Structures are given as structure tokens and as C-alpha cells.
C-alpha positions as CSV (number, residue, x, y, z in Angstrom):
1,M,-19.6,181.3,10.9
2,A,-15.8,181.9,10.9
3,R,-14.4,183.6,7.8
4,P,-12.4,181.1,5.8
5,F,-8.7,181.9,6.3
6,L,-7.9,181.9,2.6
7,Q,-10.7,184.4,1.8
8,G,-9.4,187.0,-0.6
9,K,-5.9,185.4,-0.8
10,T,-4.3,184.2,-4.0
11,A,-2.9,180.6,-4.4
12,F,-0.6,179.8,-7.3
13,V,-0.7,176.0,-8.1
14,T,1.4,174.0,-10.5
15,G,0.3,170.6,-11.7
16,A,-3.2,172.0,-11.2
17,A,-5.1,170.1,-14.0
18,S,-5.3,166.8,-12.2
19,G,-4.6,164.7,-9.1
20,I,-3.4,166.4,-5.9
21,G,-3.1,169.8,-7.7
22,A,-6.7,169.8,-8.9
23,A,-8.0,168.6,-5.5
24,C,-6.1,171.3,-3.6
25,A,-7.2,174.0,-6.1
26,R,-10.8,173.0,-5.5
27,K,-10.2,173.2,-1.7
28,F,-8.4,176.6,-2.0
29,Y,-11.3,177.9,-4.0
30,A,-13.9,176.6,-1.5
31,E,-11.9,178.4,1.2
32,G,-12.4,181.7,-0.6
33,A,-9.1,182.0,-2.4
34,N,-8.3,183.3,-5.9
35,V,-6.7,180.3,-7.7
36,V,-4.0,180.5,-10.4
37,L,-4.1,177.2,-12.2
38,V,-0.8,176.3,-14.0
39,D,-0.3,173.1,-15.9
40,L,1.2,171.8,-19.1
41,S,-2.4,171.0,-20.0
42,E,-4.0,174.4,-20.6
43,S,-7.3,172.7,-21.6
44,G,-7.3,170.9,-18.2
45,C,-6.8,174.2,-16.4
46,M,-9.6,175.8,-18.4
47,A,-12.0,173.0,-17.6
48,L,-11.2,173.3,-13.9
49,A,-11.6,177.1,-14.0
50,A,-14.9,176.7,-15.7
51,E,-16.0,174.2,-13.1
52,L,-15.0,176.4,-10.2
53,G,-15.9,179.9,-11.5
54,M,-13.9,182.1,-13.8
55,E,-14.2,185.2,-11.6
56,R,-11.7,183.8,-9.1
57,C,-9.7,181.5,-11.3
58,L,-6.9,182.2,-13.8
59,A,-6.0,179.3,-16.1
60,I,-2.5,179.2,-17.6
61,G,-0.9,176.7,-19.8
62,A,2.8,176.5,-18.9
63,S,5.6,174.0,-18.4
64,V,7.7,174.1,-15.2
65,T,10.7,173.4,-17.4
66,D,10.2,177.0,-18.9
67,Q,11.5,179.7,-16.4
68,G,10.3,182.5,-18.7
69,A,6.8,181.1,-18.9
70,L,6.6,180.7,-15.1
71,H,7.7,184.3,-14.6
72,Q,5.0,185.4,-17.0
73,A,2.5,183.3,-15.2
74,A,3.4,184.9,-11.8
75,Q,3.2,188.4,-13.3
76,R,-0.2,187.6,-14.7
77,A,-1.3,186.4,-11.3
78,V,-0.2,189.6,-9.7
79,N,-1.7,191.8,-12.4
80,T,-5.0,189.9,-12.1
81,F,-5.3,189.5,-8.3
82,G,-2.8,191.9,-6.9
83,G,-0.3,189.5,-5.4
84,I,0.5,185.9,-4.5
85,D,-0.1,184.6,-0.9
86,V,0.5,180.9,-1.4
87,V,2.6,179.1,-4.0
88,F,2.1,175.4,-4.3
89,A,4.9,173.9,-6.4
90,N,3.3,170.6,-7.1
91,A,4.0,169.6,-10.7
92,G,5.7,166.2,-11.0
93,I,6.2,163.1,-13.1
94,A,7.5,159.6,-12.4
95,C,9.0,156.6,-14.3
96,E,6.2,155.2,-16.3
97,P,6.4,152.3,-16.5
98,P,8.8,151.9,-13.5
99,T,12.3,150.7,-14.4
100,T,15.8,150.5,-13.1
101,T,18.7,152.8,-13.5
102,R,20.4,150.3,-15.8
103,A,17.4,150.2,-18.1
104,I,16.0,153.7,-18.1
105,A,16.6,156.0,-21.1
106,S,18.8,158.9,-20.2
107,E,16.3,161.3,-21.7
108,K,13.6,160.0,-19.3
109,F,15.9,160.2,-16.3
110,Q,16.8,163.8,-17.0
111,A,13.2,164.8,-17.7
112,I,12.1,163.6,-14.3
113,I,14.9,165.6,-12.6
114,D,14.0,168.6,-14.7
115,V,10.3,168.6,-13.9
116,N,10.3,167.4,-10.3
117,L,13.4,169.2,-8.9
118,L,14.3,172.1,-11.1
119,G,10.7,172.7,-11.9
120,V,10.0,173.2,-8.2
121,W,13.0,175.6,-8.0
122,R,11.7,177.5,-11.1
123,T,8.2,177.9,-9.6
124,V,9.6,179.2,-6.4
125,N,12.0,181.5,-8.2
126,A,9.2,183.1,-10.1
127,C,6.8,183.5,-7.2
128,L,9.0,184.1,-4.1
129,P,9.3,187.9,-4.2
130,Y,5.5,188.2,-4.3
131,V,5.0,185.7,-1.6
132,V,7.5,187.4,0.7
133,A,5.9,190.7,0.0
134,R,2.6,189.2,1.2
135,R,4.2,187.4,4.2
136,G,2.9,184.2,2.6
137,Y,3.6,180.5,2.4
138,V,5.5,178.3,0.0
139,L,4.5,174.6,-0.2
140,L,6.6,172.1,-2.1
141,T,5.4,168.6,-3.0
142,A,7.9,165.9,-2.1
143,S,6.8,162.3,-1.3
144,I,7.3,159.5,1.1
145,Y,10.0,158.6,-1.5
146,A,12.0,161.3,0.1
147,F,12.8,158.9,2.9
148,V,12.1,155.3,1.6
149,N,14.2,153.4,-0.9
150,G,13.6,154.6,-4.4
151,V,14.3,151.2,-6.1
152,A,12.8,151.1,-9.7
153,N,12.0,154.8,-9.4
154,A,15.4,156.2,-8.6
155,P,15.1,159.6,-10.4
156,Y,11.7,160.3,-8.8
157,A,13.1,159.4,-5.3
158,M,16.2,161.6,-5.9
159,T,14.0,164.6,-6.8
160,K,11.7,164.1,-3.8
161,A,14.7,163.9,-1.4
162,G,16.0,167.1,-3.0
163,V,12.7,168.9,-2.7
164,E,12.6,168.0,1.0
165,M,16.0,169.6,1.5
166,F,15.1,172.6,-0.6
167,G,12.0,173.2,1.5
168,R,13.9,172.9,4.8
169,A,16.6,175.3,3.6
170,L,14.0,177.7,2.3
171,R,12.1,177.8,5.5
172,A,15.2,178.6,7.5
173,E,16.2,181.3,5.0
174,L,12.7,182.9,5.2
175,A,12.7,183.0,9.0
176,G,12.2,186.5,10.2
177,T,10.7,187.8,6.9
178,G,7.1,187.0,7.8
179,A,7.0,184.4,5.0
180,T,7.7,180.7,5.4
181,A,7.8,177.4,3.7
182,G,6.7,173.8,4.2
183,V,7.0,170.4,2.5
184,L,4.2,168.0,1.5
185,F,4.9,164.3,1.8
186,P,2.0,162.3,0.3
187,G,2.0,158.5,0.5
188,W,0.1,156.4,-2.0
189,V,-2.6,158.6,-3.5
190,S,-5.1,157.4,-6.2
191,T,-3.8,159.6,-9.0
192,P,-2.3,158.9,-12.4
193,I,1.2,159.1,-11.1
194,S,0.6,156.1,-8.8
195,H,-1.2,154.0,-11.4
196,S,1.6,151.5,-11.9
197,A,2.2,150.9,-8.2
198,L,-1.5,150.5,-7.5
199,G,-2.3,147.7,-9.9
200,G,-1.6,149.3,-13.3
201,H,1.6,147.4,-13.8
202,D,1.8,143.8,-12.7
203,I,5.5,143.5,-11.8
204,A,5.6,147.0,-10.1
205,S,2.6,146.2,-8.1
206,K,4.1,142.9,-6.9
207,M,7.3,144.7,-6.0
208,I,5.4,147.2,-3.9
209,A,3.5,144.4,-2.2
210,E,6.8,142.7,-1.4
211,A,8.5,145.8,-0.1
212,F,5.8,147.6,1.9
213,P,3.3,146.3,4.6
214,V,-0.4,146.4,3.8
215,V,-1.1,149.3,6.2
216,L,1.3,151.6,4.4
217,R,0.4,150.9,0.8
218,K,-3.4,151.5,1.1
219,P,-4.1,154.5,-1.2
220,I,-6.0,157.6,-0.2
221,R,-8.0,160.0,-2.3
222,P,-6.6,163.3,-3.5
223,E,-9.3,165.1,-1.5
224,V,-7.9,163.7,1.7
225,V,-4.5,165.3,0.8
226,A,-6.3,168.6,0.0
227,E,-7.9,168.7,3.5
228,E,-4.5,168.1,5.1
229,V,-2.8,170.7,2.9
230,V,-5.3,173.4,3.9
231,A,-4.9,172.5,7.6
232,G,-1.1,172.7,7.1
233,I,-1.1,176.0,5.4
234,R,-3.4,177.4,8.1
235,K,-0.8,176.3,10.7
236,R,2.1,177.4,8.4
237,A,3.5,173.9,9.0
238,P,7.1,172.9,8.2
239,R,5.9,169.5,7.0
240,I,2.6,167.9,6.0
241,I,2.7,164.0,6.0
242,V,-0.4,162.4,4.6
243,P,-1.7,159.8,5.5
244,R,-0.3,160.3,9.0
245,R,0.6,156.7,9.4
246,W,3.8,157.6,7.5
247,A,4.9,160.1,10.2
248,P,6.5,157.4,12.4
249,V,8.4,156.1,9.4
250,S,9.8,159.6,8.7
251,L,10.7,160.1,12.3
252,A,12.5,156.7,12.5
253,R,14.0,157.0,9.0
254,G,17.6,156.3,10.0
255,L,16.8,152.9,11.5
256,V,14.1,152.2,8.9
257,S,16.5,152.9,6.1
258,V,19.1,150.5,7.4
259,L,16.6,147.7,8.0
260,T,14.7,148.1,4.7
261,D,17.9,148.4,2.6
262,R,19.2,145.2,4.3
263,M,15.8,143.5,3.5
264,L,16.0,144.5,-0.2
265,D,19.7,143.4,-0.4
266,G,18.7,139.9,0.7
267,N,15.2,139.4,-0.8
268,T,15.7,137.0,-3.7
269,K,12.0,137.2,-4.8
270,F,12.4,141.0,-5.1
271,H,15.6,140.5,-7.1
272,A,13.7,138.3,-9.5
273,L,11.0,140.8,-9.9
274,L,13.6,143.5,-10.7
275,R,15.2,141.4,-13.4
276,Q,11.7,140.8,-14.9
277,L,11.1,144.5,-14.8
278,E,14.3,145.1,-16.8
279,G,13.4,142.4,-19.3
280,D,10.0,144.0,-19.7
281,E,11.5,147.3,-21.0
């Protein structure tokens, strides 16, 4: 049997206690990697480490809003496992419940930017020297919201578009070093961050149903994302779009953006739902 390609490598994962982060951590571990689990929930990381096996896991409670804590986490990873081969900057939050730019509290708006965009930067900043030394791979979690209209979730969409550009720039900057970078674009995934869109909030769910065709809004399990992530890391892919039905939307995003923006401009049912959403706050 072929040796798993992550055997003996070390993967540093933020947002590791749940959702996509936890699913990918499990898959990395199954592939033979040492896994550094980083999350605001230290108890969640400890529980996952206990499930997987403490001998190849390091559980660290840290916020991606704290640069010092991330540098300490990266140093602990190196001290424990000798280096970092893969960094998966995955931690993220969204508007919960969804709301408009007019209605959102400024503190919430700024918190989303801080976690989703600056948190990705801080994670990469802490780990990049070690990844380059190992000629490794950096993976950043964006979203299909990097290229679809972010109505009622504007700060989330802003951050995901920013993460995409950061990943593209980083890959070009790393060319020739032996290290490289890629961007993950998940669609609807059955995780807490998608709860409102997938039936947890009546108005938000109606808005999603109005704006997206059925074939695009069908959710997938985090484990499906994890399979694609490992395949993408193996290929050192520049982008990982999952489910793959979103790939044509990304490729045609210029035309799709014009058409969907025009649709939203003229959809009076959608406008009424937006006003209800603002009144719900």
C-alpha cells in the first residue's frame, strides 16, 4: 500500500475544534500527519486531540485576533514536532443572525473583519517562515462568497474576497521558494456557520432560496470538504472549489456578477425580505 503523503508531516490548523477545521484535522491525522489544533475553544481542541490520539496532536487554545498567541502556538508546534509543513488558516465567523450594513452593529462588523481577514494574515505571518523552510503549503479558507453577492452578509463576503486575493498574491510571492499557497472555496457546508442560511433563520433561508438555484444551495458534509482539501494539498493546488458545481460560477464570475446583481436590483420579493430582516434586528 502506498505511504500516505502526509506521513510524518505537521499540519497547523486554525478553527480546528469544529466544522471544516475539525473534519480536515481528522483527515490529516488519518493521512499520518502530526496535527496542531488551534481554536478559541481549547476544550474543543483537547476533546478532538483525545479522540485522535495525543501522541500526534497538539491542542492549543488561542484566538486568531492575538498575534502573540499565534506566534507562541507556531513555536510550540516547531518545538514539539520539529517544523510546520502545512498551515491551514481556516478560522472564521459570519453575521449571526444575518443582517444588512445599515442594521449591523459596528463592533460586529469589525469583529468579522478582524477574525476572517486579519486572522488569516496573523496565522500566515506566524507560520510562514517554518512552512518555507519545509518547502510546504499554505491553505487559506475563503468561500464562494468571494465571488457571489454578499447581500445581508457584507463583512463576511468582504473578508472572503480579501482572502482570495491574499492567497493569489502569496502564491506568486512564494514561486521559486519551493513553498506555495492555495485558496479553499467551500459552498454551503453543514456547519454552525451556515446554520441560518440552511433553515436556522426563516428570513435568511427564504432569501437564499430566492437568490440561488436549488442545485447550488444543496449543502455538503464537512468530510466531503476534507477529502477535497487533502487532494488539493497533494497536488499543491492554487484553488480548491467544493462542491465542484461552483467551479463554472467562479470561472464565469464577471458575467454572473452582472446578471445576479441586476436580478437583485429588480427583485421586489427579495427587497421585502431584506426590509423584514432589518426589522427583525
